[in-house]
C-alpha positions as a printed NumPy array, in Angstrom:
array([[-10.128, -20.959, -83.931],
       [ -7.565, -23.165, -82.162],
       [ -8.791, -25.278, -79.303],
       [ -6.312, -25.272, -76.352],
       [ -4.801, -28.61 , -75.554],
       [ -5.841, -29.892, -72.148],
       [ -3.283, -32.137, -70.512],
       [ -4.736, -34.606, -68.085],
       [ -3.663, -37.664, -66.2  ],
       [ -0.013, -38.544, -65.501],
       [  1.286, -35.915, -67.951],
       [ -0.412, -33.083, -66.008],
       [  1.039, -34.291, -62.718],
       [  4.497, -34.522, -64.28 ],
       [  4.238, -30.937, -65.596],
       [  3.19 , -29.607, -62.201],
       [  6.087, -31.469, -60.58 ],
       [  8.523, -29.945, -63.065],
       [  7.196, -26.437, -62.324],
       [  7.589, -26.997, -58.591],
       [ 11.136, -28.242, -59.071],
       [ 11.917, -25.169, -61.196],
       [ 10.511, -22.796, -58.605],
       [ 12.416, -24.59 , -55.856],
       [ 15.689, -24.259, -57.778],
       [ 15.094, -20.552, -58.409],
       [ 14.25 , -20.045, -54.731],
       [ 17.458, -21.793, -53.67 ],
       [ 19.457, -19.686, -56.111],
       [ 17.868, -16.454, -54.844],
       [ 18.488, -17.499, -51.233],
       [ 22.114, -18.247, -52.027],
       [ 22.602, -14.84 , -53.666],
       [ 20.974, -13.052, -50.733],
       [ 23.126, -15.044, -48.312],
       [ 26.33 , -14.163, -50.171],
       [ 25.592, -10.429, -50.192],
       [ 24.341, -10.313, -46.58 ],
       [ 27.168, -12.434, -45.133],
       [ 29.602,  -9.489, -44.607],
       [ 26.932,  -7.47 , -42.756],
       [ 25.969, -10.471, -40.608],
       [ 29.624, -11.187, -39.82 ],
       [ 30.2  ,  -7.524, -38.898],
       [ 27.15 ,  -7.553, -36.615],
       [ 28.235, -10.757, -34.88 ],
       [ 31.839,  -9.634, -34.352],
       [ 31.274,  -5.994, -33.391],
       [ 27.813,  -6.098, -31.748],
       [ 27.031,  -9.559, -30.414],
       [ 30.686, -10.177, -29.502],
       [ 31.07 ,  -7.128, -27.225],
       [ 27.697,  -7.841, -25.608],
       [ 28.822, -11.361, -24.726],
       [ 32.167,  -9.973, -23.533],
       [ 30.378,  -7.68 , -21.056],
       [ 28.705, -10.664, -19.417],
       [ 31.965, -12.668, -19.335],
       [ 34.079,  -9.811, -17.917],
       [ 31.476,  -9.21 , -15.199],
       [ 32.402, -12.65 , -13.839],
       [ 36.125, -11.827, -13.534],
       [ 38.391, -10.113, -11.041],
       [ 40.28 ,  -7.73 , -13.311],
       [ 42.252,  -4.879, -11.789],
       [ 43.134,  -3.039, -14.988],
       [ 43.392,  -3.767, -18.682],
       [ 47.068,  -4.73 , -18.395],
       [ 46.494,  -7.089, -15.449],
       [ 45.712, -10.79 , -15.706],
       [ 42.032, -11.51 , -14.947],
       [ 40.962, -14.287, -12.589],
       [ 37.612, -15.979, -12.167],
       [ 35.256, -14.302,  -9.696],
       [ 31.888, -15.856, -10.446],
       [ 29.08 , -13.789,  -8.968],
       [ 31.321, -12.016,  -6.453],
       [ 31.266,  -8.773,  -8.481],
       [ 27.472,  -8.721,  -8.397],
       [ 27.532,  -9.282,  -4.636],
       [ 29.917,  -6.336,  -4.237],
       [ 27.749,  -4.163,  -6.476],
       [ 24.517,  -4.914,  -4.642],
       [ 26.128,  -4.178,  -1.262],
       [ 27.822,  -0.965,  -2.414],
       [ 26.031,   2.212,  -1.248],
       [ 27.556,   4.136,  -4.171],
       [ 25.72 ,   1.826,  -6.574],
       [ 22.377,   2.516,  -4.916],
       [ 23.112,   6.242,  -4.989],
       [ 23.745,   5.899,  -8.732],
       [ 20.462,   3.985,  -9.12 ],
       [ 18.567,   6.751,  -7.35 ],
       [ 20.253,   9.468,  -9.411],
       [ 19.54 ,   7.629, -12.666],
       [ 15.884,   7.176, -11.69 ],
       [ 15.604,  10.897, -10.873],
       [ 17.268,  11.748, -14.18 ],
       [ 14.835,   9.609, -16.192],
       [ 11.733,  10.676, -14.257],
       [ 12.531,  14.367, -14.809],
       [ 14.112,  14.419, -18.266],
       [ 11.572,  12.333, -20.189],
       [  8.309,  13.868, -18.838],
       [  9.719,  17.365, -19.368],
       [ 11.557,  16.968, -22.662],
       [  9.115,  14.865, -24.708],
       [  5.902,  16.917, -24.211],
       [  7.752,  20.213, -24.727],
       [  9.488,  18.86 , -27.832],
       [  6.156,  17.573, -29.141],
       [  4.512,  20.974, -28.686],
       [  7.45 ,  22.736, -30.35 ],
       [  7.343,  20.222, -33.186],
       [  3.613,  20.819, -33.658],
       [  4.197,  24.56 , -33.874],
       [  7.014,  24.154, -36.405],
       [  4.891,  21.736, -38.453],
       [  2.295,  24.508, -38.865],
       [  4.986,  26.417, -40.822],
       [  4.673,  29.784, -39.093],
       [  6.56 ,  32.813, -40.323],
       [ 10.333,  32.274, -40.259],
       [  9.799,  28.574, -39.591],
       [ 12.964,  27.705, -41.534],
       [ 15.03 ,  29.953, -39.255],
       [ 13.315,  28.388, -36.247],
       [ 14.263,  24.915, -37.481],
       [ 17.918,  25.948, -37.698],
       [ 17.838,  27.456, -34.2  ],
       [ 16.24 ,  24.338, -32.72 ],
       [ 18.72 ,  22.06 , -34.475],
       [ 21.805,  24.057, -33.435],
       [ 22.426,  22.304, -30.058],
       [ 22.774,  19.005, -31.916],
       [ 25.697,  20.487, -33.87 ],
       [ 27.702,  21.321, -30.74 ],
       [ 30.308,  18.831, -29.589],
       [ 29.943,  17.446, -26.088],
       [ 33.176,  19.06 , -24.944],
       [ 32.153,  22.481, -26.284],
       [ 28.736,  22.215, -24.643],
       [ 30.285,  21.132, -21.361],
       [ 32.731,  24.044, -21.418],
       [ 29.974,  26.578, -22.065],
       [ 27.681,  25.329, -19.308],
       [ 30.565,  24.874, -16.896],
       [ 31.22 ,  28.599, -17.301],
       [ 27.524,  29.511, -17.113],
       [ 26.958,  27.723, -13.796],
       [ 30.159,  28.871, -12.087],
       [ 29.712,  30.94 ,  -8.886],
       [ 30.602,  34.037, -10.915],
       [ 28.897,  32.764, -14.073],
       [ 25.942,  34.044, -16.046],
       [ 23.211,  32.417, -13.93 ],
       [ 24.339,  33.904, -10.631],
       [ 25.104,  37.266, -12.268],
       [ 21.58 ,  37.37 , -13.69 ],
       [ 20.066,  36.535, -10.299],
       [ 22.059,  39.278,  -8.614],
       [ 21.077,  41.842, -11.25 ],
       [ 17.409,  40.973, -10.622],
       [ 17.817,  41.428,  -6.872],
       [ 17.668,  37.669,  -6.253],
       [ 21.226,  37.261,  -5.088],
       [ 20.063,  35.106,  -2.176],
       [ 19.209,  32.387,  -4.715],
       [ 22.718,  32.334,  -6.176],
       [ 24.547,  29.039,  -5.584],
       [ 27.631,  27.16 ,  -6.718],
       [ 25.306,  25.078,  -8.877],
       [ 27.813,  22.425,  -9.905],
       [ 29.527,  22.206,  -6.507],
       [ 26.366,  21.979,  -4.41 ],
       [ 25.161,  18.415,  -3.65 ],
       [ 21.564,  19.633,  -3.733],
       [ 21.775,  21.132,  -7.241],
       [ 24.566,  19.348,  -9.129],
       [ 22.422,  16.501, -10.493],
       [ 19.55 ,  18.796, -11.467],
       [ 21.964,  21.086, -13.295],
       [ 23.212,  18.134, -15.342],
       [ 19.595,  17.14 , -16.077],
       [ 18.813,  20.682, -17.22 ],
       [ 21.744,  20.66 , -19.655],
       [ 20.601,  17.297, -21.036],
       [ 17.076,  18.607, -21.616],
       [ 18.408,  21.763, -23.272],
       [ 20.621,  19.798, -25.629],
       [ 17.951,  17.292, -26.665],
       [ 14.687,  19.202, -26.829],
       [ 15.351,  21.089, -30.086],
       [ 16.553,  18.071, -32.06 ],
       [ 13.6  ,  16.012, -30.815],
       [ 11.2  ,  18.827, -31.778],
       [ 12.572,  18.777, -35.338],
       [ 11.978,  15.023, -35.531],
       [  8.4  ,  15.506, -34.285],
       [  7.76 ,  18.278, -36.819],
       [  9.043,  16.094, -39.657],
       [  6.63 ,  13.323, -38.667],
       [  3.656,  15.658, -38.175],
       [  4.292,  17.308, -41.536],
       [  3.218,  14.001, -43.095],
       [ -0.248,  14.335, -41.537],
       [ -2.703,  15.727, -44.063],
       [ -3.606,  19.385, -43.554],
       [ -7.239,  18.442, -44.273],
       [ -7.398,  16.685, -40.907],
       [ -6.448,  19.874, -39.044],
       [ -8.764,  21.991, -41.204],
       [-11.726,  19.708, -40.493],
       [-10.99 ,  19.887, -36.773],
       [-10.746,  23.682, -36.953],
       [-14.13 ,  23.852, -38.656],
       [-15.528,  21.791, -35.784],
       [-14.294,  24.441, -33.358],
       [-11.14 ,  22.702, -32.106],
       [ -8.392,  25.038, -30.951],
       [ -4.696,  24.342, -31.257],
       [ -4.521,  22.572, -27.9  ],
       [ -7.204,  20.049, -28.825],
       [ -5.829,  19.622, -32.329],
       [ -2.401,  18.97 , -30.883],
       [ -3.358,  16.403, -28.236],
       [ -6.615,  14.953, -29.611],
       [ -5.616,  14.665, -33.281],
       [ -1.864,  14.989, -33.841],
       [ -0.804,  12.946, -30.816],
       [ -3.016,   9.878, -31.485],
       [ -1.884,   9.861, -35.124],
       [  1.816,   9.806, -34.246],
       [  1.548,   7.974, -30.923],
       [  3.788,   5.163, -32.131],
       [  6.42 ,   7.686, -33.265],
       [  6.162,   9.433, -29.894],
       [  6.982,   6.078, -28.348],
       [ 10.006,   5.619, -30.626],
       [ 11.452,   9.009, -29.648],
       [ 10.71 ,   8.282, -25.997],
       [ 12.733,   5.082, -26.288],
       [ 15.614,   6.911, -27.965],
       [ 15.681,   9.612, -25.289],
       [ 15.454,   6.949, -22.581],
       [ 18.476,   5.179, -24.042],
       [ 20.447,   8.415, -24.295],
       [ 19.58 ,   9.422, -20.737],
       [ 20.421,   6.05 , -19.217],
       [ 23.438,   5.051, -21.304],
       [ 25.022,   8.145, -22.855],
       [ 24.763,  10.891, -20.24 ],
       [ 28.033,   9.926, -18.531],
       [ 29.976,  12.313, -20.762],
       [ 28.106,  15.38 , -19.534],
       [ 28.388,  14.212, -15.908],
       [ 32.141,  13.805, -16.396],
       [ 32.586,  17.267, -17.913],
       [ 30.394,  19.189, -15.465],
       [ 30.642,  17.496, -12.065],
       [ 32.81 ,  14.368, -12.39 ],
       [ 30.089,  12.597, -10.425],
       [ 30.367,  14.922,  -7.443],
       [ 30.345,  16.601,  -5.14 ],
       [ 30.755,  13.315,  -3.335],
       [ 28.543,  10.991,  -5.366],
       [ 25.583,  13.347,  -5.577],
       [ 25.532,  13.353,  -9.406],
       [ 26.925,   9.861, -10.066],
       [ 24.677,   7.911, -12.429],
       [ 24.883,   4.268, -13.472],
       [ 26.521,   5.046, -16.81 ],
       [ 29.102,   7.279, -15.113],
       [ 29.727,   4.6  , -12.474],
       [ 30.631,   2.137, -15.245],
       [ 33.181,   4.619, -16.605],
       [ 34.611,   5.534, -13.199],
       [ 35.081,   1.957, -12.014],
       [ 36.681,   0.823, -15.297],
       [ 38.907,   3.764, -16.252],
       [ 39.575,   5.588, -12.965],
       [ 39.558,   2.89 , -10.277],
       [ 40.655,  -0.016, -12.548],
       [ 37.873,  -2.297, -11.321],
       [ 36.947,  -3.668, -14.72 ],
       [ 34.947,  -6.677, -13.533],
       [ 32.931,  -4.535, -11.12 ],
       [ 32.24 ,  -1.972, -13.845],
       [ 30.923,  -4.608, -16.232],
       [ 28.715,  -6.069, -13.495],
       [ 27.159,  -2.609, -13.255],
       [ 27.006,  -2.608, -17.074],
       [ 25.034,  -5.86 , -17.103],
       [ 22.57 ,  -4.458, -14.565],
       [ 22.323,  -1.287, -16.666],
       [ 21.668,  -3.431, -19.742],
       [ 18.787,  -5.169, -17.924],
       [ 17.381,  -1.794, -16.853],
       [ 17.518,  -0.626, -20.468],
       [ 15.698,  -3.702, -21.803],
       [ 12.969,  -3.47 , -19.155],
       [ 12.564,   0.261, -19.779],
       [ 12.279,  -0.187, -23.539],
       [  9.661,  -2.917, -23.172],
       [  7.647,  -0.763, -20.757],
       [  7.772,   2.265, -23.085],
       [  6.853,   0.151, -26.098],
       [  3.849,  -1.256, -24.273],
       [  2.752,   2.184, -23.041],
       [  2.772,   3.714, -26.532],
       [  1.496,   0.716, -28.46 ],
       [ -1.273,   1.602, -30.862],
       [ -4.633,  -0.035, -30.215],
       [ -5.646,  -0.246, -33.862]])
């Protein structure tokens, strides 16, 4: 039997120092390799993400009457114009209405649809395809279809007249009282199915034993859905709420443009559409980016509030 050699004294300290030096060299080598491979992605992010974000703040401080014109320094004058512009406050109100209707309606309905699909009922694969279909339609195609549907002689008014409710027929997109709500309806229709599919994918990962145990305890579908499924995926519910919030606040300008062009008057003008209109229609680039900065702040505050509301407590 060989007795292991025990190194003690200065020799042991020297060996430990050598091991530390070796580990340090390997760590530096690994860090260098990681840095080399990640450098292109970091450079891309800085140039094409951080750069445009900084540019928005800089342009908001300029008088710039068109992309071919020479900009001049304006300081905070654009923000003063924005805050004293009644159109801006109309856009703020419309955006608030859009968020306060779209999110509370879309997310719970999508969650309930997702729960039903996750149970894998009969023809659930066909149902998944049907729910996902709106996400496959281009914005222009969707806008064309709904523009025709909500015309004075379109499908909605024709259906009301056939049911003897002709008195309820309206020029939905040309009426200041209904234009914004029509745009909100189209946004909910286009997003609810895709969001339901995302919910069903997440809830499919929840063990079926959990639902079976709850069923044995006498829980119906409603209690299983809101007392078991929802707490389990509460953080995911928050993620989808943030995504829908971002789409509603930042990306809904396209549908407003196609359906109402912000009108009649400014009754359906939202903040995101106001940014587009001031930059590309009225050639007030500095003003538009001042609105963009305010919209950016609204987005950050909204995301933080949603994240806090749906934060798990365990």
